DOLUMVEX-222353 format. One line per 4 residues: number of its first residue (from 1); for each residue z, x, y of N, C-alpha, C. Coordinates in steps of 0.2 Angstrom, whole numbers. Each point is the difference from the previous one (the first is absolute). Layout:
# DOLUMVEX-222353
NUM> Z:X:Y:Z:X:Y:Z:X:Y ~ ...
# end
This chain:
# DOLUMVEX-222353
1> 62:15:0:-4:6:0:-6:-1:5 ~ -2:6:3:-5:0:5:-4:6:-3 ~ -7:-3:-1:-5:6:-2:-6:2:6 ~ 0:7:0:-5:1:5:-4:5:-3
5> -7:1:2:-5:5:-2:-4:1:6 ~ -4:5:0:-5:1:4:-7:0:-2 ~ -5:-1:4:-6:-1:-3:-6:1:5 ~ -5:3:-1:-5:2:4:-6:-5:0
9> -1:-3:6:-6:-6:1:-6:4:-2 ~ -4:-4:-5:-7:3:-2:-5:-3:4 ~ -5:3:1:-6:-2:3:-2:-6:-1 ~ -1:-2:-7:-2:-7:-3:4:-5:2
13> 6:0:3:5:-4:1:0:-3:8 ~ -5:4:3:-1:-2:8:-7:-3:0 ~ -1:-3:6:-5:-3:3:-4:4:5 ~ -6:-3:2:-4:4:5:3:4:6
17> 6:-4:2:5:3:5:4:5:-2 ~ 0:2:-6:5:5:-3:6:-2:-1 ~ 2:-6:1:6:-3:-1:1:-3:-8 ~ 6:0:-2:2:-4:-7:-2:-7:1
21> -5:-2:-5:-1:-7:0:6:-4:-2 ~ 2:-6:2:6:-4:-1:1:-2:-7 ~ -5:0:-4:1:-1:-7:3:5:-4 ~ 0:6:2:3:6:-3:7:0:1
25> 3:-2:5:7:-1:0:4:-4:-5 ~ -3:-4:-3:2:-4:-6:0:5:-7 ~ -5:4:1:-1:5:-6:6:5:1 ~ 1:2:6:7:5:1:6:-4:-1
29> 0:-5:1:6:-4:-4:1:0:-7 ~ -6:-1:-3:0:1:-7:2:6:-3 ~ -3:5:3:1:8:-1:8:1:0 ~ 3:-2:6:7:2:0:4:-4:-4
33> -2:-6:-1:3:-5:-5:1:3:-7 ~ -6:2:-2:-1:3:-7:5:7:-1 ~ 0:4:6:5:6:0:7:-3:0 ~ 1:-4:4:8:-3:0:2:-2:-6
37> -4:-4:-4:3:-2:-7:1:5:-5 ~ -5:4:1:1:8:-5:5:3:3 ~ 1:1:6:7:4:3:6:-4:-3 ~ 0:-6:-1:5:-5:-1:3:2:-8
41> -6:3:-4:2:2:-7:-5:-4:-5 ~ -3:-5:3:-4:-5:-5:-7:0:2 ~ -5:4:-2:-7:-2:3:-3:-5:-3 ~ -5:-3:4:-4:-6:-2:-2:1:-7
45> -3:5:-2:-3:-1:-7:6:-1:-5 ~ 7:2:0:4:-1:-4:3:-7:0 ~ 0:-2:7:1:-7:1:-4:-5:-4 ~ -7:2:0:-4:-5:-3:0:1:-8
49> 2:6:-2:0:1:-8:6:-4:-2 ~ 5:-2:5:6:-5:-2:-3:-8:1 ~ -5:-1:1:-4:-6:0:2:-4:8 ~ 1:5:3:2:-4:8:-6:3:5
53> -3:-6:3:-5:2:5:5:-1:8 ~ -4:2:5:3:0:6:-6:-2:5 ~ -3:-7:0:-5:-1:4:2:0:8 ~ -5:0:4:2:0:7:0:-9:2
57> 5:-2:3:-1:-7:1:-1:0:8 ~ 2:4:4:-3:0:7:1:7:3 ~ -4:1:5:0:7:4:-1:-2:7 ~ 2:4:4:0:-1:7:0:7:3
61> -5:1:6:0:7:3:0:-3:9 ~ 3:4:3:0:0:7:-3:7:2 ~ -5:0:4:-3:6:2:3:2:8 ~ 2:6:0:2:2:7:-5:5:3
65> -1:6:-3:-5:5:4:-4:3:-6 ~ -7:0:1:-3:2:-6:1:7:-2 ~ 1:2:-7:-1:7:-3:-7:2:0 ~ -1:6:0:-7:3:1:-2:5:-6
69> -6:0:-1:-2:5:-5:4:8:0 ~ 2:2:-5:3:6:-1:8:1:2 ~ 2:-5:2:7:-1:4:5:0:-7 ~ 6:4:-1:4:-1:-4:5:-5:1
73> 0:-6:-4:4:-5:2:6:-1:-5 ~ 6:-2:2:5:-1:-4:1:-8:-2 ~ 0:-1:-7:0:-6:-3:8:-2:-3 ~ 3:-5:2:6:-1:-2:1:-7:-3
77> 5:-1:-4:1:-6:-3:7:-1:-2 ~ 3:-6:-1:7:-2:-2:0:-7:-1 ~ 4:-2:-5:1:-6:-3:4:-4:6 ~ -1:-6:1:3:-4:5:5:-6:-3
81> -3:-2:-7:3:-6:-3:-2:0:-7 ~ 4:-2:-5:-1:-1:-7:3:-6:-2 ~ -4:-4:-4:3:-7:-2:-2:0:-8 ~ 1:-4:-4:-1:-1:-6:-7:0:-2
85> -5:-2:4:-7:0:-1:-4:4:4 ~ 3:3:5:-5:4:5:4:4:3 ~ -3:5:4:3:4:5:-5:2:6 ~ 4:2:5:-5:2:7:1:7:2
89> -4:3:3:-1:6:2:-2:0:8 ~ 1:6:4:-1:0:6:-4:8:0 ~ -4:0:4:-4:6:1:-2:3:8 ~ 1:6:1:-3:3:6:-4:6:-2
93> -6:-1:5:-4:6:0:-1:3:7 ~ 3:7:0:0:3:6:-3:7:0 ~ -1:2:6:-3:7:1:6:5:-3 ~ -2:4:-5:6:4:-3:2:6:5
97> -3:0:5:3:6:5:4:-3:5 ~ -2:-4:3:3:-4:6:3:-5:-1 ~ 0:-4:-6:3:-6:-2:-3:-6:4 ~ -5:1:3:-4:-7:2:-1:-5:-4
101> 2:-6:1:-1:-5:-5:-7:-3:1 ~ -4:0:-6:-7:-3:0:0:-7:-2 ~ 5:-1:-5:0:-7:-4:6:0:-4 ~ 1:-7:0:7:-1:-4:-2:-6:-4
105> 3:-2:-5:-1:-6:-5:5:-1:-4 ~ -2:-5:-4:4:-1:-6:-4:-5:-5 ~ 3:1:-6:-3:-4:-6:5:-3:-5 ~ -2:-6:-3:4:-3:-5:-3:0:-6
109> 4:2:-5:-3:0:-8:3:-4:-4 ~ -2:-3:-5:3:-3:-4:0:3:-8 ~ 5:-2:-4:0:3:-6:-3:-5:-6 ~ -5:2:-3:-3:-4:-6:-1:4:-6
113> -2:-5:-5:-1:3:-7:-8:2:0 ~ -3:2:-6:-6:2:1:-5:-4:1 ~ 1:-7:0:-4:-6:0:2:-2:9 ~ 3:3:3:2:-1:7:4:-7:1
117> 4:-1:-6:5:-5:1:7:3:2 ~ 2:-4:6:6:2:3:6:2:-4 ~ 4:5:0:5:1:-4:6:2:4 ~ 5:-1:-3:8:2:3:1:7:-3
121> 0:5:5:-1:6:-1:7:3:-4 ~ 5:-3:3:6:2:-4:1:-2:-8 ~ -2:-5:-2:-1:-2:-6:-6:3:-4 ~ -5:1:2:-7:1:-3:0:8:-1
125> 3:4:5:0:7:0:6:3:4 ~ 6:0:-3:5:2:3:1:7:3 ~ -5:4:-3:0:7:2:-4:1:7 ~ -5:-4:-1:-3:0:7:3:-3:6
129> 4:-6:-2:5:-3:6:3:6:1 ~ 4:3:-5:5:6:3:-3:5:4 ~ -5:2:0:-3:5:5:-2:-4:6 ~ -3:-5:0:-2:-4:7:7:-2:4
133> 6:-2:-4:6:-2:3:3:6:2 ~ -1:6:-3:4:6:3:-5:2:7 ~ -5:-1:-1:-5:3:5:0:-4:7 ~ 2:-7:-2:1:-5:6:7:2:3
137> 5:2:-4:7:0:4:-1:8:3 ~ -3:4:-2:-1:7:3:-4:-1:6 ~ -4:-5:0:-5:-2:7:5:-3:5 ~ 5:-4:-2:4:-4:4:5:5:3
141> 2:6:-2:5:5:2:-4:4:6 ~ -6:-1:0:-3:4:6:0:-4:7
# end
């Protein structure tokens, strides 16, 4: 599964040069990740109600060409890996009209209980595992 959405760059996200501050790309990743998981059929709040937390273990961004104030950008996300205790996602931030790549990146997330103790997702929450497994398979087909 691949999820894509558009977003308009806000003034407060830019620096004095009018370009998006680098830290905001990580926020863009989080925004599209949240919508990606929602589109898969199981929003974060439902997952947490089941006692499963999904902390970020690592995140990386590569910056290509700066996005600017008021630009409409395309945020995309797809799952690239799923294991019994973690998963990885890949992101792209592009100009929505031209497709010019502004940034790309990836993040790795763990599955934990409410006390942040790692869990085996297939055993601890099979319904969550099923949604993530289906999403991972759909991402591989693209």
